[in-house]
N, C-alpha and C positions, 0 to 999 in steps of 0.2 A: 186941545191940546192931545197928539197920538200917549194913549196908555202906554208906551213904552218910557214916556219921557216922564210920565207925571209919576209914576214906581220909582226914573229914575231918580227924580226931584224926592219925593219920598223916601229914598234911601240919606240922600243927603242930606235932610235936613235932622232924620235920625241921629248921624254926627256921629257920637261916642258914648248913643246912649244904652244898657247892656242888653242885649236879646238874651234869653233863655228858652230854649224850647222844652217846654214839658211833656212832650209824646215820643218816643224815637225807637223805631227795633233795626239789629245787626243779627247779621245770622243767620243760616241753612235753617227752612223749618222741617218737618212732616212731612209724608208724603198727604198730597193733595192740600197744600196751605200754597197763599200765591209763590215766598219764597222757596220754594221745591223747585219751580219752573224751568229754571235758569241755574247753567254751571255755574255760574260767578256770583253768586248771591253778595248780599250786601256787606260790607268789613267796615270796622272802625277806620280804615284809613277813608271810606268811598264816605261814610257819614261828613269826618271832619273838613275832606271837600269840600262840600258842601255847605256847611256850617262855613264856610272861609269864603266859600264865595258868595253869602248871605250876611254875611256879617254878626251870625249866631257866636254867642261864647263861651255859651253851654248847653244842655241837652240832656236832659232823662231817657235813660237808653235801657232796650228793653230786648232778652231774647225772641224771636221769632217761635208761630205754634209747637206743640211736642206735645204729643201724648202725654198725659199723667204721669207716669211712672220713667218718661224721660227728660222730666222739665228738671230735675237735681243739677241735671248734667250739662244742660243748656245754659243752664247761669253761671255752672260754674263757669264754663266758654267762656261766656260774657263777662267775668268778672277777670280771665286773667286776658283778654281782648281789650280790656282799658284801664286795665294796672297802672300802664305807664303816661293816662291824660285824666286820675282824677283832677285833677284840677280844671278839668274842662266837663268832664262827662263823669254821672251821676248813677249807678245802676239800681233801679226796681224790680224783686225776684216777683217772676212770673213764677206763682204755684199755686197746686189743685188743693183743695177742700176736703176731698178725698181720698187723699195720700194718707197713710198713717201715721207717716214720721213729718207733717209738714212746718207742724211747730217746729221740731227743731232745727228745721230746713232752714226756715226763716230765720230763728235765732242766728244760727249761724250765717248769714248772709250775710245777715246784719252790723252784728258782734264783729266776725271774723273778715269778711270780704267788702264790712262798710257799705254795703246798701241802705240805701234811704229810703227806701218805701216798697210798698208789696200792691202786686196785678193781679185780677182776678179776671178774669172773662169765660163770663158764666156762657156766654154763647158757644165756644169754639167748646168750652169744655161740658155742657151737655148738662148744665144745674141749676138750679132756681137758689138763690140769693138769700129764702128764709130759709132756706134748710138747714133743720139744725146743726147739721155736719158744716155748714160753711159757720158758725159761729165762734167754736173753738180758735181756728186763726185766725177773725178777726179780733178776738179778745186779746191774740199775742202779740200784733201787730200795735196793738193798744198800750198795751206794756210795756211793749220795744218805742213805744211814745215814736211811733212812723205812722207817715198816711197810707191811706187805702186806693187806689184807683182801683175801679170798673168801668170794665167795660160794658156801653149801652148804645142801643139803636142795632137795626139787623133779627128784627123776632119777639117774641115774647119775653124769654130769657135776655133778652136785654134791653128790657122796660126800668126805667127812668126811676118809678116808680119803686121800686125794690129796692133803690141805692137810697132811695128817701127812710123807706122801711125801716133798716140799718143806721142810719142818722138818727130814726127817732131811740133805735133801741138803745143806742151806743152814741149818747151824747157827747162824750168825752174823747170818742175818735174823730179823727179828719178823713175826712171823705172825697177823692173825686171821680167825678161823672166825666169819662171819659167820651169827648166827641159829641159837640153838639149839634145832633140830629131829628133825637128822639123827639116828638112832640113837648112831651109834658117836662121837659129837662129844665128851661128855666124856671119856670112855676115849682119844680120841686125843691129847687134851687134857692131861690128866694123866701120859701117854709121854712127850712133847716140853714142855720148859721153854721152848723163845721160841714157843711157840702161843696167843696170848690166844685167850676163848671170848668171843661176845658174846652177849647176851640174848635177843633178841626173838624171838617166837613158841615160850618155852619155854610149855610144857602148864600149867605151874600153882606157887606158890611153894613146894611142893615140888621139885618140879625144879631150882629155886635151890638149895633146903638142900642135896637132892646132889651138886649141884654143887661147892659149901663146902664138906662132909664131903669127899668124891672129890679134888679139885685145890686148894682152899686160896682164899681168897676172892684173893689177888692178882694171879691173871689171867683175870680175870670182869667185863666191860664189859658195863655198863650201855646197852641202846639199844632205839631203838624202831622203827626202819623206816620214818616216820616219811612220807607222807603215807599206807601203810601198817599193817602189824599192825593190834593192839587201840587203836591210839592212843597216845600220850602218859603220861595218865594210867595208864590199864592196865597197860602196862608198866612202871610206874613202881611201882603197887600189888604187882606180885610179889616188887620187891625187899625194898619195906618189911614186907609181908606172910611173908615168910621165917622161916624160924626159927631166924634166924643172930644175931649180936651187932650191936650198933650201928654198930661198925668195922670188921667186914665189909663191912657199908650201905655207909658210908663211903667206901671203898676201892671197889666197885664202882660207887657213884654218882659218882663220880667221880675219885678220887685217880688209879686203875689207868691211866686212857686220858692223862691230865694228863700221868703221868711218860709212858709213850711216846711221848705225840710231842713234848715237849720239845725 
């Protein structure tokens, strides 16, 4: 069967099943980031259009890369841009632990603007997760009872084992390994029951099958990294084509992230 017909049949089979994208971005980033290369950066309207085209109901949305001292403003712009769509879009605060007021910023974004989680990007930020400077922001997120998403992959600073160390040191926290690209991401998730693994950049549906067989489906989160990655449709197809049960797919595509940000 041609691939396009196979994908169409999969979409039909999904029917009314909810899809919740655990990783998207909107807005223009600072220079040298991909989102600065276009005169028309991805808007909330662009994201919603792409979600509707692929039958995606909800999404976690974050700003794009900004220098540490500009992250607060980028989060505020994000909050304003999604304020009319808070039934579908849920903000995660991208913050840098080296900013003195980062804990106050997180508190405000969660309590005043309704954000649902924290995003850390040690690779673009240029810091190690194990640095003691990071710990106060982790503790603040835990006190606010929100999950902590950490970018992994693309270099030593993105090593998934660092997320594992955080999870071991903070067993009361809930951590998300962003991107299924680090070779150790599945094993790290298996060892730590308080880690969830987001699926963007997984090489093949077989990798999703391997993750379910190793970890189980209750700690895997479908994510696209829109507008990067292979696109929303392509990232969904890795889940739907995986050799796993329909219940597994349902948990990965929506149930797990819905439960995590309640």
